[in-house]
Each structure stands twice: as structure tokens, then as C-alpha cells.
C-alpha positions as CSV (number, residue, x, y, z in Angstrom):
1,M,31.2,61.8,74.5
2,S,31.1,64.2,71.6
3,L,32.6,67.7,71.5
4,Y,29.2,69.3,71.6
5,E,28.2,67.3,74.7
6,D,31.5,68.3,76.4
7,L,30.7,71.9,75.6
8,R,27.2,71.5,77.0
9,D,28.5,69.9,80.2
10,L,31.0,72.7,80.8
11,A,28.3,75.3,80.2
12,V,26.0,73.4,82.7
13,E,28.7,73.3,85.4
14,T,29.6,77.0,84.9
15,A,26.0,78.2,84.7
16,R,25.1,76.4,87.9
17,E,28.1,77.7,89.8
18,T,27.5,81.2,88.6
19,G,23.8,81.0,89.5
20,R,24.6,79.8,93.0
21,M,27.0,82.8,93.5
22,L,24.4,85.2,92.3
23,V,21.8,84.0,94.7
24,D,24.2,83.8,97.7
25,E,25.7,87.2,97.1
26,R,22.8,89.3,95.8
27,P,23.2,92.8,97.2
28,A,20.5,95.1,98.3
29,A,19.7,97.8,95.7
30,G,21.4,101.1,96.3
31,P,23.4,103.9,94.7
32,D,26.7,102.0,95.4
33,V,25.4,98.9,93.5
34,V,23.3,100.3,90.6
35,R,24.2,102.6,87.8
36,T,22.2,103.4,84.7
37,K,23.1,101.9,81.4
38,S,21.2,103.2,78.3
39,S,18.4,104.8,80.3
40,P,17.1,104.9,83.9
41,T,15.0,101.8,83.3
42,D,18.0,99.7,82.1
43,V,20.1,98.9,85.2
44,V,23.3,96.9,85.6
45,T,24.7,95.7,88.9
46,Q,28.1,94.9,90.1
47,M,26.9,91.3,90.2
48,D,26.3,91.3,86.5
49,R,29.9,92.1,85.8
50,A,31.2,89.7,88.5
51,A,29.1,86.9,87.1
52,E,30.5,87.4,83.6
53,K,34.0,87.5,85.0
54,M,33.4,84.2,86.8
55,I,32.0,82.5,83.6
56,I,35.0,83.6,81.5
57,E,37.5,82.5,84.1
58,R,35.9,79.1,84.6
59,I,35.5,78.3,80.9
60,G,38.9,79.8,80.1
61,A,40.6,77.6,82.6
62,A,39.0,74.5,81.1
63,R,39.4,75.6,77.5
64,P,42.2,78.2,77.0
65,G,42.2,79.9,73.7
66,D,38.4,79.9,73.2
67,A,36.8,83.2,72.4
68,F,33.9,85.0,74.2
69,L,31.1,87.4,73.4
70,G,29.5,88.8,76.6
71,E,27.0,91.5,77.4
72,E,29.4,93.3,79.7
73,G,32.8,92.5,78.3
74,G,32.2,92.4,74.5
75,D,34.4,90.3,72.3
76,Q,37.3,88.6,73.9
77,G,39.8,86.0,72.7
78,A,41.1,85.0,69.3
79,A,38.8,85.7,66.5
80,D,39.8,82.5,64.8
81,G,39.2,80.3,67.8
82,A,37.4,77.1,67.1
83,V,34.8,77.7,69.8
84,R,33.2,81.0,70.9
85,W,31.1,81.3,74.0
86,V,28.2,83.7,74.0
87,V,27.3,84.7,77.5
88,D,24.6,86.7,79.3
89,P,25.6,86.6,82.9
90,I,22.2,87.8,84.1
91,D,19.4,87.9,81.6
92,G,16.6,89.8,83.4
93,T,18.8,92.2,85.4
94,V,15.9,94.2,86.6
95,N,14.1,91.1,87.9
96,Y,17.4,90.1,89.7
97,L,17.7,93.6,91.2
98,Y,14.1,93.4,92.6
99,D,14.5,89.8,93.7
100,L,11.9,88.5,91.2
101,P,12.5,84.9,90.1
102,D,12.5,85.3,86.3
103,W,16.2,85.8,85.6
104,A,18.8,83.4,84.2
105,V,22.4,82.7,83.5
106,S,22.7,82.0,79.8
107,I,25.7,80.3,78.2
108,A,26.0,79.1,74.6
109,A,28.9,77.6,72.7
110,E,29.3,78.3,69.0
111,V,31.4,76.3,66.5
112,A,32.0,78.0,63.1
113,G,29.4,80.6,63.9
114,R,26.7,78.0,64.7
115,T,25.3,77.5,68.3
116,V,25.9,73.8,69.1
117,A,25.4,73.6,72.9
118,A,23.6,75.6,75.5
119,A,22.8,75.8,79.2
120,I,20.4,78.2,80.9
121,A,20.2,78.2,84.7
122,M,17.3,79.7,86.6
123,P,18.4,79.4,90.2
124,R,15.3,81.0,91.8
125,R,13.1,78.6,89.8
126,G,15.3,75.6,90.5
127,E,15.4,74.9,86.8
128,L,18.2,74.2,84.2
129,Y,17.6,74.1,80.5
130,T,20.1,72.3,78.2
131,A,20.4,71.6,74.5
132,V,22.8,70.1,72.1
133,E,22.5,70.5,68.3
134,G,20.8,67.4,67.0
135,G,20.4,66.0,70.6
136,G,17.2,67.7,71.8
137,A,16.4,70.1,74.6
138,R,15.8,69.2,78.2
139,L,14.5,70.6,81.5
140,H,16.3,69.5,84.6
141,T,14.7,70.0,88.0
142,A,15.0,68.4,91.5
143,S,12.3,66.0,90.5
144,G,14.0,64.8,87.3
145,V,14.6,65.5,83.6
146,R,12.1,65.8,80.8
147,D,12.4,66.3,77.1
148,L,11.0,69.6,75.8
149,R,8.6,70.1,72.9
150,V,6.9,73.3,71.9
151,N,3.1,73.3,71.8
152,T,1.7,72.5,68.4
153,G,-1.7,72.8,66.8
154,V,-2.5,76.0,68.6
155,P,-4.5,78.5,66.5
156,L,-3.6,82.2,66.8
157,E,-6.7,83.0,68.7
158,R,-5.8,80.6,71.5
159,A,-2.1,81.5,71.6
160,L,-0.5,82.7,74.8
161,V,2.2,85.1,73.6
162,A,5.2,86.3,75.5
163,T,6.9,89.6,74.7
164,G,9.3,92.2,76.0
165,F,9.8,95.9,75.8
166,G,12.8,98.1,75.0
167,Y,14.3,100.8,77.3
168,A,13.9,104.0,75.2
169,A,10.6,105.8,75.7
170,E,10.0,106.2,72.0
171,R,10.4,102.5,71.3
172,R,8.2,101.6,74.2
173,A,5.5,103.8,72.9
174,H,5.5,102.1,69.5
175,Q,5.6,98.6,71.2
176,A,2.5,99.6,73.1
177,R,0.8,100.4,69.9
178,V,1.8,97.1,68.4
179,L,0.3,95.3,71.4
180,T,-3.1,97.0,70.8
181,G,-3.0,95.4,67.3
182,V,-2.0,91.9,68.6
183,L,-4.1,91.5,71.8
184,P,-7.6,91.2,70.2
185,F,-6.4,88.3,68.1
186,V,-4.6,86.1,70.7
187,R,-5.5,84.5,73.9
188,D,-3.4,86.8,76.0
189,I,0.0,88.5,76.4
190,R,2.7,87.8,79.0
191,R,5.6,90.0,79.9
192,G,8.2,88.4,82.2
193,G,11.3,90.5,81.7
194,S,13.8,88.0,80.5
195,C,14.2,87.0,76.8
196,C,15.9,83.6,77.6
197,V,13.3,82.8,80.3
198,D,10.6,83.5,77.7
199,L,12.3,81.3,75.1
200,C,12.6,78.4,77.6
201,S,9.0,78.8,78.6
202,L,8.1,78.4,74.9
203,A,10.2,75.3,74.6
204,A,8.5,73.9,77.8
205,G,5.0,74.6,76.5
206,R,4.3,77.3,79.1
207,V,3.6,79.9,76.4
208,D,2.9,79.3,72.7
209,A,4.9,82.1,71.1
210,Y,7.3,84.9,71.7
211,F,8.3,88.2,70.0
212,E,10.4,91.1,70.8
213,R,12.3,94.0,69.2
214,G,15.9,94.8,70.3
215,V,17.2,91.5,71.6
216,Q,21.0,91.0,71.3
217,A,23.1,88.0,70.4
218,W,23.8,87.1,74.1
219,D,20.0,87.3,74.9
220,V,19.1,84.7,72.4
221,A,22.1,82.5,71.7
222,A,21.3,79.7,74.2
223,G,17.6,80.1,74.1
224,R,17.5,79.8,70.3
225,L,19.0,76.4,70.4
226,V,16.7,75.3,73.2
227,V,13.7,76.4,71.1
228,T,14.8,74.8,67.8
229,E,15.8,71.5,69.5
230,A,12.3,71.5,71.1
231,G,10.7,71.7,67.6
232,G,10.2,75.4,67.4
233,R,11.0,78.0,64.7
234,I,12.8,81.2,65.5
235,G,13.8,84.1,63.2
236,G,13.1,87.6,62.1
237,L,10.2,88.9,60.2
238,G,9.5,88.2,56.5
239,G,12.4,85.8,56.2
240,A,14.9,88.1,57.8
241,A,17.5,86.6,60.1
242,L,17.0,86.6,63.9
243,G,18.7,89.8,65.3
244,P,18.2,93.1,67.1
245,E,15.7,94.2,64.5
246,F,13.2,91.5,65.6
247,A,12.9,88.1,67.2
248,L,9.8,85.8,66.7
249,A,9.5,82.2,67.9
250,A,6.7,79.6,68.0
251,A,5.8,76.3,66.6
252,P,6.2,76.5,62.8
253,E,2.5,76.9,61.9
254,L,1.9,79.5,64.6
255,F,5.0,81.3,63.6
256,D,3.5,82.0,60.2
257,A,0.1,83.0,61.6
258,L,1.7,85.4,64.1
259,Q,4.1,86.8,61.6
260,S,1.1,87.6,59.2
261,L,-0.5,89.5,62.1
262,L,2.6,91.4,63.1
263,V,4.0,92.5,59.7
264,P,1.3,95.1,59.0
265,L,1.8,96.6,62.5
266,D,5.5,97.3,61.6
267,P,6.9,96.1,65.0
268,A,10.5,96.6,64.0
269,H,9.9,100.4,63.6
270,D,11.2,102.7,66.3
């Protein structure tokens, strides 16, 4: 078994265990559980921090010396470590808080700055998404395993497009204006509340494209590999790198068409 497959298997085991804990121990919302983060609409729970702690402890026990980048804990470990784990303990925290199913535990392994293995567990959906660089992307459910491929040959006017919104009121207002410029030219828009769930839905053919402003490294690290191994393209606008400024993902030909629609709308503007 290759190093990348070993990293994937460790990510799978850890994501599944963390997901089970999050389901079993999900608290009721209340002032002792929830505090505000960047705004009243961006919440973080005690479980978010507990899940990240569990992930770091489990992986650290198996691979001492590896580095971590997490949503809650920031950079940890040696900067020159051969492997860095990029972790989002609960992607879709608001969904988790409200007991909606679209949230996930996202774990990616990087080698030399390149994501090479990924696992995304969606406990409430009973789904696990995995990917290894050069080895494809797969969906695991109780009924079996299937290879993933993004939808191809979809024209812009028939594209079902997933997106997300920021937390600051000013950014949300601009994102709403962008949507008014997109909606007349696509089949429809979906907003699920979790970046990595949207990316996995793209890889599984449940939506045709995804775009969003403001996603962070931990939001997209695992989902990016799932999408690319499923034949999709993911990046920023106008040849820019994927990053907080903008994220766009689709099959290659739809990527270009949606990008041409988005650029004049200036979706990266706050």
C-alpha cells in the first residue's frame, strides 16, 4: 500500500470516529454551548473544538511529528513536517447546530504543499467520500462503493449551481446582487450551507457547478481533491488560484462558461 493510501485510510478512520462522536454527543443549542465568531450568524460550538481536538489526537498518535492546519486551532506542529493535515472538524456548523443533515468532517493530507489524500464523512447522510491523488474519488455508503464523476456536457442554461454566502452583511448584500445576475442564465441555484458537502455533491453529479466567495483552506482542502479526482476543475476567477477571494468548480467546459458569466458581475468584490 502506498503512503497516500495509508494517509487516506487514517483520514477515513479518524473522520468516521469523529462523525460518530458528533452525532452521539450533539448538545441542544443554548447560551452555554454557542458563542458568536465573526458575526451573530457565524456560530461555533463546543463540539467544533472537541472534534478538532479528537482529530489531532488520533492522527498525532498514529503519525507523531506531522503538522496540522485546523479551523479552530490554526497551524500546529513542525513547519518542515513531511505531511500536513488540513482539518475542518465541522463544515456546516450552523446546520449541525440546527440538526440539519448537511454537515461534514473534512480531513485532507498534504505532502510538499499538495493535497494527496482526503476523507469527508457526512454522518447524518450515511456517506463517506474519499480520494487519493491519481487514484480517483469514491462514495462509500451502506449499499456499497461507487466511483465518482462530475456531470459533463451540461450547457450553462441547464446547470444546477450550488453556492454559499458570507457572514458579513455587506458581503451578503453583494452576493445577493451577483445571484440576480446568475439566476436568469442557469437552471437553478442551491444553497446547502457547507462548502465541502457542495463539492462532494458536484463530484457525485448531484449539482453541476459550485461557486463561493470567502472559503478558507480547511473548507476546500479535501473537497478539492474529491472534485479533481472526479474529473472536475476547481480554481479562482480569471486564472487566479483557488483561495478566499473566490472558489469556482465544475466540469472543465462548464467552468469556462460559468466563469465568463461571473467575471462581469465582480463576485469577489465586498
